VMD Tcl script that draws the C-alpha trace (Angstrom):
set ca {
  {-123.67 12.94 216.71}
  {-123.42 9.24 217.43}
  {-123.72 9.77 221.15}
  {-127.18 10.12 222.67}
  {-128.22 13.26 224.48}
  {-128.99 11.31 227.67}
  {-125.26 11.09 228.38}
  {-124.88 14.84 228.57}
  {-126.03 17.66 230.85}
  {-127.89 19.98 228.47}
  {-128.62 22.66 231.09}
  {-125.63 24.81 230.06}
  {-125.30 24.03 226.35}
  {-127.13 25.04 223.19}
  {-127.45 23.69 219.66}
  {-124.55 24.41 217.34}
  {-126.61 25.34 214.27}
  {-128.82 27.81 216.12}
  {-125.73 29.36 217.71}
  {-124.23 29.77 214.23}
  {-127.36 31.58 213.05}
  {-127.00 33.89 216.07}
  {-123.44 34.63 214.89}
  {-124.64 35.54 211.41}
  {-127.23 37.76 213.05}
  {-124.34 39.61 214.75}
  {-122.79 40.09 211.31}
  {-126.07 41.62 210.15}
  {-126.06 43.87 213.21}
  {-122.92 45.45 211.78}
  {-124.99 46.23 208.67}
  {-127.69 47.77 210.86}
  {-125.24 49.85 212.93}
  {-125.59 53.54 211.94}
  {-122.02 54.21 213.12}
  {-120.69 51.94 210.33}
  {-120.14 53.74 206.97}
  {-122.98 53.11 204.55}
  {-121.14 51.13 201.87}
  {-119.57 48.98 204.57}
  {-123.06 48.27 205.88}
  {-124.05 47.05 202.43}
  {-120.92 44.86 202.39}
  {-121.81 43.39 205.78}
  {-125.18 42.45 204.28}
  {-123.26 40.71 201.51}
  {-121.13 38.85 204.09}
  {-124.28 37.85 205.99}
  {-125.79 36.52 202.77}
  {-122.66 34.60 201.71}
  {-122.37 33.12 205.21}
  {-125.98 31.95 205.07}
  {-125.43 30.44 201.63}
  {-122.52 28.36 202.91}
  {-124.49 27.39 206.02}
  {-127.24 25.90 203.86}
  {-124.80 24.21 201.50}
  {-122.75 22.59 204.27}
  {-124.63 22.38 207.55}
  {-128.18 22.04 206.25}
  {-126.89 19.74 203.53}
  {-125.21 17.42 206.04}
  {-128.26 17.43 208.35}
  {-130.48 16.55 205.38}
  {-128.26 13.54 204.67}
  {-128.16 12.60 208.36}
  {-131.96 12.72 208.62}
  {-132.03 9.94 206.03}
  {-129.28 7.68 207.34}
  {-129.58 8.25 211.12}
  {-132.99 9.81 211.82}
  {-132.98 8.83 215.51}
  {-129.55 10.26 216.32}
  {-129.28 13.20 218.72}
  {-126.65 15.90 218.88}
  {-125.07 16.39 222.30}
  {-125.59 20.10 222.96}
  {-129.33 20.54 222.40}
  {-130.52 16.95 222.30}
  {-132.22 17.40 218.91}
  {-132.63 14.87 216.12}
  {-131.58 15.90 212.58}
  {-135.22 16.55 211.60}
  {-135.81 18.69 214.68}
  {-132.65 20.69 213.97}
  {-133.84 21.32 210.41}
  {-137.26 22.46 211.63}
  {-135.67 24.89 214.08}
  {-133.23 26.16 211.46}
  {-135.97 26.88 208.92}
  {-138.00 28.71 211.57}
  {-134.98 30.73 212.78}
  {-133.93 31.79 209.28}
  {-137.29 33.36 208.38}
  {-137.01 36.35 210.76}
  {-133.38 36.82 209.69}
  {-134.52 37.14 206.06}
  {-137.18 39.67 207.06}
  {-134.60 41.63 209.05}
  {-132.20 41.59 206.09}
  {-134.94 43.03 203.87}
  {-135.52 45.79 206.41}
  {-131.82 46.65 206.83}
  {-131.28 46.56 203.07}
  {-134.13 48.99 202.54}
  {-132.78 51.35 205.24}
  {-129.23 51.23 203.85}
  {-130.32 51.82 200.25}
  {-132.58 54.72 201.28}
  {-129.62 56.33 203.03}
  {-127.24 55.61 200.14}
  {-129.66 57.28 197.73}
  {-128.80 60.58 199.40}
  {-125.23 60.02 198.20}
  {-126.21 59.06 194.66}
  {-125.89 55.30 195.18}
  {-129.16 54.00 193.73}
  {-130.33 50.56 192.62}
  {-132.57 51.83 189.84}
  {-135.52 49.62 188.84}
  {-135.64 49.13 185.08}
  {-139.04 50.77 184.80}
  {-137.67 53.95 186.42}
  {-134.80 54.41 183.97}
  {-134.75 57.72 182.14}
  {-134.78 57.78 178.35}
  {-131.02 58.04 177.83}
  {-130.36 55.47 180.55}
  {-132.94 53.11 179.10}
  {-131.30 53.33 175.69}
  {-127.89 52.68 177.23}
  {-129.13 49.61 179.13}
  {-131.15 48.34 176.16}
  {-128.07 48.53 173.92}
  {-125.96 46.78 176.56}
  {-128.57 44.03 176.90}
  {-128.90 43.57 173.15}
  {-125.15 43.38 172.51}
  {-123.83 41.72 175.69}
  {-126.58 39.66 177.29}
  {-129.18 38.62 174.72}
  {-126.82 36.51 172.54}
  {-125.92 34.42 175.60}
  {-129.44 33.66 176.82}
  {-131.12 30.28 176.51}
  {-134.73 30.67 177.53}
  {-136.51 27.38 178.06}
  {-140.03 26.20 178.77}
  {-140.75 23.08 180.81}
  {-143.28 20.63 179.39}
  {-143.25 16.95 178.31}
  {-140.90 17.79 175.43}
  {-138.63 20.06 177.51}
  {-137.60 18.45 180.82}
  {-136.88 20.50 183.93}
  {-133.32 21.80 183.59}
  {-130.53 21.42 186.10}
  {-130.42 24.68 188.09}
  {-126.82 25.36 189.13}
  {-126.00 25.98 192.75}
  {-126.44 29.65 193.80}
  {-126.88 30.86 190.22}
  {-129.50 33.49 189.48}
  {-132.37 32.64 187.13}
  {-135.39 34.54 185.92}
  {-138.44 32.28 186.18}
  {-141.95 32.84 184.87}
  {-145.33 31.17 185.08}
  {-146.56 31.15 181.48}
  {-149.97 30.62 179.99}
  {-150.91 29.52 176.49}
  {-154.66 29.18 176.17}
  {-155.80 26.99 179.06}
  {-152.34 25.49 179.65}
  {-149.76 26.68 182.18}
  {-146.04 26.19 181.70}
  {-142.89 27.10 183.56}
  {-140.26 29.22 181.82}
  {-136.67 29.64 183.03}
  {-133.69 31.62 181.75}
  {-130.33 31.85 183.51}
  {-128.25 34.95 184.17}
  {-125.00 34.17 182.30}
  {-121.98 33.76 184.56}
  {-119.79 35.92 182.31}
  {-122.13 38.91 182.48}
  {-121.38 41.53 185.20}
  {-123.96 41.65 187.99}
  {-124.68 45.37 187.57}
  {-124.68 48.02 184.85}
  {-123.52 51.50 185.89}
  {-125.67 54.31 184.49}
  {-124.00 57.08 182.46}
  {-123.93 60.53 184.04}
  {-125.04 59.28 187.48}
  {-122.03 58.16 189.55}
  {-123.16 55.41 191.89}
  {-126.43 54.66 190.09}
  {-126.81 51.18 188.63}
  {-129.31 48.61 187.47}
  {-128.95 44.93 188.35}
  {-128.56 42.44 185.51}
  {-131.32 40.17 186.81}
  {-133.71 43.15 186.84}
  {-132.87 43.82 183.18}
  {-133.45 40.17 182.37}
  {-136.74 40.11 184.26}
  {-137.95 43.10 182.24}
  {-137.28 41.26 178.96}
  {-138.98 37.99 179.94}
  {-142.11 38.83 178.00}
  {-140.08 39.21 174.80}
  {-138.10 36.03 175.48}
  {-141.31 34.03 175.96}
  {-143.16 36.01 173.32}
  {-145.81 33.44 172.38}
  {-146.94 33.11 176.01}
  {-148.67 35.30 178.52}
  {-146.52 35.91 181.63}
  {-148.72 35.49 184.70}
  {-146.03 35.63 187.41}
  {-142.31 36.17 187.40}
  {-139.45 36.32 189.89}
  {-135.69 36.04 190.27}
  {-134.83 32.69 191.83}
  {-131.79 30.84 193.16}
  {-131.41 27.22 194.25}
  {-128.97 26.21 197.00}
  {-127.63 22.68 196.76}
  {-126.09 20.34 199.28}
  {-122.30 20.82 199.03}
  {-121.28 18.49 201.86}
  {-119.03 16.08 200.00}
  {-117.14 13.22 201.62}
  {-113.57 13.10 200.34}
  {-112.26 10.27 202.45}
  {-113.38 7.43 200.17}
  {-111.47 9.01 197.28}
  {-108.36 9.43 199.44}
  {-108.44 5.79 200.51}
  {-108.15 4.52 196.92}
  {-104.39 4.16 196.69}
  {-104.13 3.48 192.96}
  {-106.02 6.60 191.86}
  {-104.67 10.04 191.08}
  {-105.92 12.06 194.05}
  {-106.08 15.38 192.22}
  {-108.17 13.81 189.44}
  {-110.49 12.23 192.00}
  {-110.90 15.56 193.78}
  {-111.75 17.29 190.50}
  {-114.37 14.59 189.84}
  {-115.90 15.14 193.29}
  {-116.09 18.88 192.69}
  {-118.11 18.22 189.54}
  {-120.42 16.00 191.56}
  {-121.05 18.83 194.01}
  {-122.94 20.72 191.31}
  {-125.36 17.79 190.97}
  {-126.25 17.26 194.62}
  {-129.82 17.67 195.86}
  {-131.43 21.09 196.45}
  {-131.83 22.22 200.06}
  {-133.25 25.74 199.60}
  {-135.18 27.87 197.13}
  {-134.86 31.66 197.26}
  {-137.12 34.04 195.37}
  {-136.98 37.78 194.98}
  {-140.52 38.86 194.32}
  {-143.97 37.58 195.26}
  {-145.13 34.84 192.90}
  {-147.11 32.28 194.92}
  {-148.23 30.00 192.09}
  {-144.74 30.03 190.55}
  {-143.25 29.23 193.96}
  {-145.56 26.27 194.45}
  {-144.67 24.86 191.04}
  {-140.92 25.26 191.64}
  {-141.16 23.56 195.02}
  {-142.85 20.59 193.40}
  {-140.18 20.34 190.71}
  {-137.31 20.69 193.21}
  {-138.93 18.36 195.77}
  {-138.71 20.99 198.51}
  {-141.20 21.96 201.21}
  {-142.53 25.50 201.77}
  {-140.31 25.73 204.88}
  {-137.28 25.34 202.61}
  {-138.09 28.40 200.54}
  {-137.67 32.09 201.34}
  {-139.23 35.05 199.56}
  {-137.03 38.15 199.78}
  {-137.24 41.81 198.87}
  {-133.45 42.13 199.09}
  {-131.41 40.95 196.07}
  {-130.39 37.32 196.39}
  {-126.72 38.05 195.67}
  {-125.03 41.21 196.98}
  {-121.42 40.69 195.92}
  {-121.72 43.66 193.59}
  {-121.33 45.80 196.73}
  {-117.58 45.30 196.32}
  {-117.65 46.74 192.80}
  {-119.03 50.10 193.93}
  {-115.65 51.46 194.91}
  {-115.13 54.83 193.17}
  {-117.57 56.77 195.36}
  {-117.47 59.26 198.23}
  {-114.71 58.14 200.62}
  {-116.99 58.89 203.58}
  {-119.14 55.90 202.57}
  {-116.30 53.50 203.42}
  {-114.06 52.74 206.35}
  {-111.00 55.04 206.33}
  {-108.34 53.42 204.12}
  {-106.06 51.15 206.11}
  {-102.62 50.18 204.89}
  {-101.00 47.43 207.01}
  {-97.72 48.79 208.36}
  {-94.27 47.29 208.00}
  {-93.17 46.98 211.66}
  {-90.90 49.87 212.59}
  {-88.68 47.64 214.73}
  {-87.67 45.59 211.71}
  {-84.82 46.77 209.53}
  {-85.43 46.30 205.81}
  {-81.67 46.33 205.19}
  {-81.07 43.27 207.36}
  {-82.20 39.79 206.25}
  {-85.22 38.56 208.14}
  {-83.28 35.43 209.08}
  {-80.77 37.47 211.08}
  {-83.45 39.41 212.89}
  {-85.40 36.30 213.88}
  {-82.22 34.65 215.20}
  {-81.97 37.47 217.73}
  {-85.54 37.36 219.12}
  {-88.98 36.00 218.40}
  {-91.08 38.19 216.12}
  {-94.85 38.60 216.10}
  {-96.82 40.09 213.22}
  {-100.33 41.26 214.09}
  {-102.51 41.24 210.98}
  {-104.06 43.37 209.56}
  {-102.37 46.16 211.53}
  {-99.00 44.77 210.45}
  {-98.20 43.89 206.89}
  {-97.56 40.29 205.89}
  {-94.54 41.57 203.98}
  {-91.88 40.60 206.56}
  {-92.93 36.95 206.32}
  {-93.05 37.20 202.52}
  {-89.56 38.73 202.66}
  {-88.39 35.79 204.77}
  {-89.64 33.33 202.16}
  {-88.28 35.29 199.22}
  {-84.87 35.79 200.85}
  {-84.72 32.12 201.84}
  {-85.51 31.03 198.29}
  {-82.36 32.85 197.14}
  {-80.04 32.28 200.12}
  {-77.35 29.74 199.11}
  {-77.11 28.55 202.72}
  {-80.81 27.63 202.99}
  {-81.14 23.92 202.30}
  {-84.86 23.27 202.79}
  {-88.28 24.85 203.20}
  {-91.23 22.84 204.50}
  {-94.71 24.32 204.68}
  {-98.42 23.59 204.95}
  {-100.95 25.26 202.64}
  {-104.69 25.45 203.33}
  {-105.85 28.62 201.57}
  {-103.66 31.04 199.62}
  {-104.33 34.10 197.49}
  {-105.12 33.77 193.79}
  {-101.81 35.31 192.74}
  {-99.87 33.93 195.68}
  {-96.44 35.35 196.50}
  {-96.06 32.45 198.94}
  {-96.37 29.85 196.19}
  {-94.09 31.85 193.89}
  {-91.35 31.88 196.54}
  {-91.71 28.14 197.15}
  {-91.45 27.46 193.41}
  {-88.41 29.75 193.15}
  {-86.75 27.95 196.06}
  {-87.23 24.57 194.37}
  {-85.93 25.91 191.09}
  {-82.87 27.20 192.98}
  {-82.09 23.68 194.15}
  {-83.56 23.72 197.66}
  {-85.52 20.80 199.05}
  {-89.08 22.14 199.23}
  {-91.85 20.05 200.78}
  {-95.40 21.40 200.70}
  {-98.37 19.75 202.39}
  {-101.32 20.99 200.32}
  {-104.76 20.39 201.76}
  {-106.91 19.58 198.76}
  {-110.06 19.37 200.91}
  {-110.13 23.03 202.03}
  {-113.83 23.60 201.42}
  {-114.60 25.81 198.41}
  {-110.85 26.22 197.77}
  {-110.40 22.69 196.45}
  {-110.11 23.78 192.82}
  {-107.52 26.47 193.61}
  {-105.45 24.04 195.66}
  {-105.50 21.41 192.92}
  {-104.03 24.04 190.58}
  {-101.41 25.15 193.13}
  {-100.38 21.56 193.84}
  {-99.74 20.99 190.15}
  {-97.76 24.23 189.82}
  {-95.64 23.38 192.86}
  {-94.89 19.92 191.52}
  {-93.91 21.28 188.13}
  {-91.44 23.63 189.83}
  {-89.78 20.69 191.57}
  {-91.43 20.80 194.99}
  {-92.33 17.61 196.78}
  {-96.11 17.85 197.28}
  {-98.01 15.72 199.77}
  {-101.62 15.83 200.93}
  {-103.34 15.64 204.28}
  {-103.79 12.08 205.58}
  {-107.09 10.26 204.89}
  {-109.83 11.33 207.28}
  {-107.86 14.28 208.64}
  {-107.68 17.69 207.00}
  {-104.40 19.46 207.67}
  {-105.50 22.86 208.95}
  {-102.32 23.65 210.92}
  {-100.18 26.59 209.76}
  {-96.44 25.93 209.98}
  {-93.39 26.82 207.90}
  {-89.94 25.45 208.72}
  {-86.80 26.84 207.05}
  {-83.45 25.10 207.54}
  {-80.09 26.76 206.91}
  {-76.62 25.21 206.93}
  {-73.40 27.15 207.38}
  {-70.02 26.64 209.03}
  {-71.64 26.64 212.48}
  {-74.01 23.83 211.49}
  {-77.76 23.79 211.03}
  {-80.03 26.61 212.18}
  {-83.75 27.05 211.81}
  {-86.63 29.49 211.62}
  {-90.11 28.20 212.39}
  {-93.23 30.20 211.63}
  {-96.57 29.37 213.24}
  {-99.77 31.13 212.16}
  {-103.32 31.44 213.44}
  {-104.59 32.12 209.90}
  {-103.90 31.29 206.30}
  {-100.89 32.17 204.14}
  {-103.06 34.52 202.13}
  {-101.94 38.07 201.40}
  {-105.52 39.23 200.80}
  {-107.09 37.96 204.01}
  {-104.02 39.03 206.00}
  {-105.04 42.61 205.19}
  {-108.67 41.98 206.20}
  {-108.79 39.70 209.27}
  {-107.02 39.77 212.62}
  {-104.45 36.99 212.83}
  {-101.00 36.40 214.28}
  {-97.78 35.23 212.66}
  {-95.10 34.06 215.11}
  {-91.54 33.58 213.83}
  {-88.95 32.00 216.10}
  {-85.45 30.50 216.02}
  {-86.24 28.31 219.05}
  {-84.42 25.02 218.38}
  {-86.91 22.93 220.37}
  {-89.80 24.29 218.31}
  {-87.76 23.62 215.15}
  {-87.08 20.05 216.28}
  {-90.83 19.59 216.63}
  {-91.27 21.10 213.17}
  {-88.78 18.60 211.72}
  {-90.61 15.75 213.44}
  {-93.98 17.07 212.24}
  {-93.03 17.03 208.57}
  {-91.29 13.68 208.88}
  {-94.47 12.27 210.42}
  {-96.67 13.80 207.72}
  {-94.49 12.30 205.01}
  {-95.16 8.80 206.32}
  {-98.75 9.45 207.43}
  {-97.98 9.15 211.16}
  {-100.58 11.03 213.22}
  {-99.40 9.64 216.55}
  {-96.05 11.43 216.80}
  {-94.88 13.06 220.02}
  {-93.60 16.63 220.33}
  {-91.74 18.53 223.03}
  {-93.30 22.00 222.66}
  {-95.85 22.04 219.86}
  {-99.34 20.77 220.58}
  {-100.46 18.79 217.55}
  {-103.98 17.47 216.96}
  {-105.36 14.86 216.83}
  {-102.99 13.50 219.52}
  {-101.76 16.08 222.00}
  {-103.78 19.28 221.53}
  {-107.06 18.38 223.23}
  {-105.31 16.29 225.87}
  {-102.98 19.17 226.77}
  {-105.85 21.67 226.90}
  {-107.64 19.37 229.37}
  {-104.46 19.10 231.42}
  {-104.00 22.88 231.44}
  {-107.62 23.41 232.50}
  {-107.12 20.83 235.25}
  {-104.11 22.84 236.40}
  {-106.29 25.92 236.81}
  {-108.99 23.86 238.54}
  {-106.36 22.82 241.09}
  {-105.74 26.52 241.82}
  {-109.43 27.13 242.49}
  {-110.37 30.79 242.78}
  {-106.80 31.77 241.90}
  {-107.21 30.03 238.55}
  {-107.62 31.97 235.32}
  {-108.47 30.91 231.75}
  {-108.94 33.06 228.65}
  {-109.63 31.39 225.32}
  {-109.99 33.39 222.11}
  {-111.40 31.31 219.28}
  {-113.87 31.33 216.42}
  {-116.08 28.59 217.85}
  {-116.68 26.52 220.99}
  {-118.51 23.26 220.24}
  {-116.33 20.43 221.63}
  {-118.43 18.72 224.29}
  {-115.65 17.31 226.49}
  {-113.85 20.67 226.64}
  {-117.14 22.46 227.32}
  {-117.74 20.16 230.30}
  {-114.18 20.69 231.51}
  {-114.65 24.48 231.38}
  {-117.91 24.10 233.32}
  {-115.97 22.05 235.89}
  {-113.44 24.88 236.12}
  {-116.24 27.38 236.72}
  {-117.66 25.20 239.48}
  {-114.18 25.13 241.10}
  {-114.17 28.94 241.19}
  {-111.86 29.49 238.20}
  {-112.55 32.74 236.34}
  {-113.08 31.80 232.67}
  {-113.44 34.32 229.85}
  {-114.24 33.00 226.38}
  {-113.83 35.38 223.44}
  {-115.76 33.66 220.67}
  {-116.44 35.29 217.32}
  {-118.90 32.69 216.05}
  {-120.56 29.56 217.43}
  {-120.61 29.04 221.20}
  {-122.48 25.99 222.45}
  {-121.50 26.72 226.07}
  {-124.07 28.90 227.81}
  {-122.47 31.05 230.54}
  {-123.96 32.30 233.78}
  {-126.00 29.20 234.60}
  {-126.15 29.04 238.44}
  {-124.07 26.25 239.88}
  {-122.81 25.27 236.42}
  {-121.16 28.09 234.45}
  {-121.64 31.16 236.65}
  {-117.92 32.03 236.57}
  {-117.77 31.99 232.76}
  {-118.32 34.92 230.41}
  {-118.65 34.70 226.63}
  {-117.80 37.82 224.60}
  {-118.13 38.14 220.83}
  {-116.45 40.82 218.73}
  {-116.92 40.92 214.95}
  {-116.20 44.47 213.78}
  {-114.37 45.54 210.65}
  {-111.58 42.94 210.97}
  {-113.72 39.90 211.89}
  {-111.42 38.66 214.73}
  {-110.06 35.41 213.31}
  {-107.08 34.64 215.58}
  {-106.96 31.86 218.19}
  {-105.20 32.34 221.55}
  {-105.17 30.02 224.57}
  {-104.17 31.65 227.87}
  {-103.88 29.83 231.22}
  {-102.90 31.37 234.55}
  {-101.72 34.85 235.43}
  {-98.45 36.60 236.17}
  {-95.40 34.36 236.32}
  {-97.60 31.27 235.94}
  {-99.20 32.45 232.71}
  {-98.92 30.19 229.66}
  {-100.03 31.39 226.22}
  {-100.40 29.42 223.00}
  {-101.13 30.64 219.49}
  {-103.04 28.16 217.37}
  {-104.86 27.44 214.14}
  {-107.47 25.36 216.00}
  {-110.90 26.31 217.26}
  {-112.49 24.58 220.27}
  {-114.43 22.26 217.98}
  {-114.48 18.47 217.82}
  {-113.37 18.52 214.19}
  {-110.33 20.69 215.03}
  {-109.38 18.79 218.15}
  {-109.99 15.23 216.91}
  {-110.38 15.11 213.12}
  {-107.83 17.59 211.83}
  {-104.12 18.09 211.93}
  {-103.78 21.30 213.95}
  {-100.92 23.04 215.70}
  {-100.61 25.21 218.80}
  {-97.29 26.84 219.70}
  {-96.26 28.15 223.13}
  {-95.27 31.81 223.27}
  {-91.90 31.97 225.03}
  {-91.04 35.65 224.58}
  {-92.07 37.67 227.65}
  {-92.64 40.76 225.54}
  {-94.94 38.92 223.15}
  {-96.79 37.29 226.05}
  {-97.32 40.73 227.59}
  {-98.57 42.09 224.28}
  {-101.04 39.24 223.82}
  {-102.26 39.53 227.42}
  {-102.92 43.23 226.88}
  {-104.75 42.44 223.65}
  {-107.01 39.92 225.39}
  {-107.76 42.43 228.15}
  {-108.70 45.06 225.58}
  {-111.03 42.61 223.84}
  {-112.76 41.91 227.15}
  {-113.02 45.66 227.78}
  {-114.56 46.52 224.40}
  {-117.86 48.38 224.85}
  {-118.44 49.40 221.23}
  {-118.40 46.22 219.15}
  {-118.62 43.55 221.86}
  {-121.69 41.42 222.55}
  {-122.09 39.31 225.69}
  {-123.84 35.93 225.70}
  {-126.63 35.68 228.27}
  {-127.85 32.60 230.19}
  {-130.95 32.52 227.97}
  {-128.77 32.14 224.85}
  {-129.15 35.72 223.58}
  {-126.22 37.98 222.72}
  {-126.65 41.55 223.98}
  {-124.52 44.58 223.22}
  {-122.06 45.54 225.98}
  {-123.14 48.92 227.33}
  {-120.60 51.63 228.08}
  {-122.74 52.95 230.99}
  {-121.14 56.37 230.86}
  {-117.59 55.11 230.38}
  {-115.47 56.23 227.47}
  {-116.12 54.17 224.32}
  {-113.53 51.42 223.83}
  {-113.26 49.64 220.47}
  {-110.33 47.22 220.44}
  {-109.94 47.38 216.67}
  {-110.06 51.16 216.61}
  {-107.54 51.23 219.46}
  {-104.95 49.37 217.43}
  {-105.65 51.45 214.34}
  {-105.08 54.59 216.42}
  {-102.20 53.47 218.64}
  {-100.16 51.00 216.62}
  {-97.88 53.80 215.29}
  {-97.08 54.78 218.89}
  {-96.39 51.16 219.79}
  {-94.16 50.77 216.76}
  {-92.22 53.92 217.61}
  {-91.68 52.81 221.22}
  {-90.45 49.37 220.14}
  {-88.16 50.82 217.51}
  {-86.38 52.87 220.21}
  {-85.60 49.84 222.36}
  {-81.89 49.05 221.94}
  {-82.20 45.27 221.81}
  {-84.75 45.53 219.01}
  {-82.28 47.28 216.72}
  {-79.84 44.96 214.99}
  {-78.08 47.20 212.53}
  {-74.86 47.55 214.52}
  {-74.78 43.85 215.41}
  {-75.36 42.87 211.80}
  {-72.57 45.16 210.58}
  {-70.17 43.59 213.12}
  {-71.08 40.13 211.85}
  {-70.48 41.20 208.27}
}
mol new
graphics top color blue
foreach p $ca { graphics top sphere $p radius 0.5 }
foreach p [lrange $ca 0 end-1] q [lrange $ca 1 end] { graphics top cylinder $p $q radius 0.2 }
display resetview
């Protein structure tokens, strides 16, 4: 934000933060969609809420800091100062909170017809009340520490996003504030006996018992509250201190996060005098507080699993690709042709098999890999540890600064080191977000390689939830780039050159500009399709606008933030922006330039954001296989043809649902759920995709 808005044409751009809020609104629209199963609608409300929590912790937190240190700065898409952005954010969030309350009420009313009921404590029946009372007395009450705030009892530290019951208390003519926290170890809901699906929330139970907890006072007002704190930590100073243990410094910074300043107060329940008192204590303004009817935390939606199957999406089990032979090592199959896994329709298992088999293969000499986010019980890490224990040279670049996964990654780094892996960290000032794994094998014929490039994390859980791609290739030029990449990371060299891979911060943005220029040179015959999670990078936005003005047809498929406004006459009229969220949240990144024989496609970990293009280590890999290019082109076309889940960005900045207008409904995600078995069967029948005979001959 150091550049002033006067340098930029703001007629076809919009503010990043407001665009993000529009994205979260699209997530909430999934919760409001009557065609989505009811429990999934409740889960989308939970996703909306968690997204908004992180937005306040990170984006609002950083803007709050910026308003203090650079109050006159202007961002380059809307031209707003930090204070103006905050004002607009607070105003935009209020209707979203009201809409969430409305959708929550509608969803819960519908769920009640299926026995799923959030029962208020006062409506519990006798047997249920006894059950909950006993549970409270034995499980909750011993853990509670109710506190009043007065000159002898200072205002306590309220932990980030933790639920508290707060009360305005009176003793004679004196008012006091009372607060008691919901213990972290206590489950968020209590299921009621004899009523499958019926539950009472823990904070509601606690609220009911406030009068007994503060027994010598009169309770005038009470509410459930939650404080959101700034979580925007700067890690670079710690990483620049060469003599310090980086993991220990990171752990110290994580503890500091809990102490950062509040940026939001949430309250469930009307309590105006209590709200005013809390705002004074927290040093917040009324615009920074939101009163909700909906529960402040909805993660319990994922605990309500043993209910009517019709309340959920049909169960989906990612398939092991039919064209792969489980009897043949993955290494052999990849040597014959490039392989593409399409999560979550395909299982991650073939890649996990590759790692596991490589960890045991006597001919494999080294495995090198980046880690950003992995599952809690990670098979990936287990295979890397096993490989090191089996004498292979294992190098793992662990990104300790992966936001909100820092603690997990500190633990994994220690476990990898203890197993004998060489562990390095991303260079100072640059998170390593790129996804690459390089396996080297040595036999009588010499060295051979398999390189894997991903658009998403090495996480078995998210691979079954989000769309992503996993490309595995034996291409020696890509492998040579992989070797150079890890050698450069080991010495902290960010300026290395590569033959095929595009690597940020050096060659990715520059190559994208060159590729866009190539389409500009073709004029109306030019074609660009970019699928990404966000478009915020100002120079690339302007280059895409230039392409539009040259007659190039540009389609952007953007799940989240899009600061480029399409359809502006004379500026971006040849650009469309389509957003698809849906069940699988569309996480993959694809760059496509040209058509037919001129078409070039890259798979990447990088969004079209300044941080990804300039301040992170990112990787994009060209897709050389014609079959995979054709598959990806078809996928992009189906995304652009979606008329069920797609929204289209308008010149006024609004997203509107794509109308079918009498055409057959087309949902890209449903298409692949329905037709992937047919695709798998057709590929399995293709002779060059079957390696059994070839493998037997080699044996």
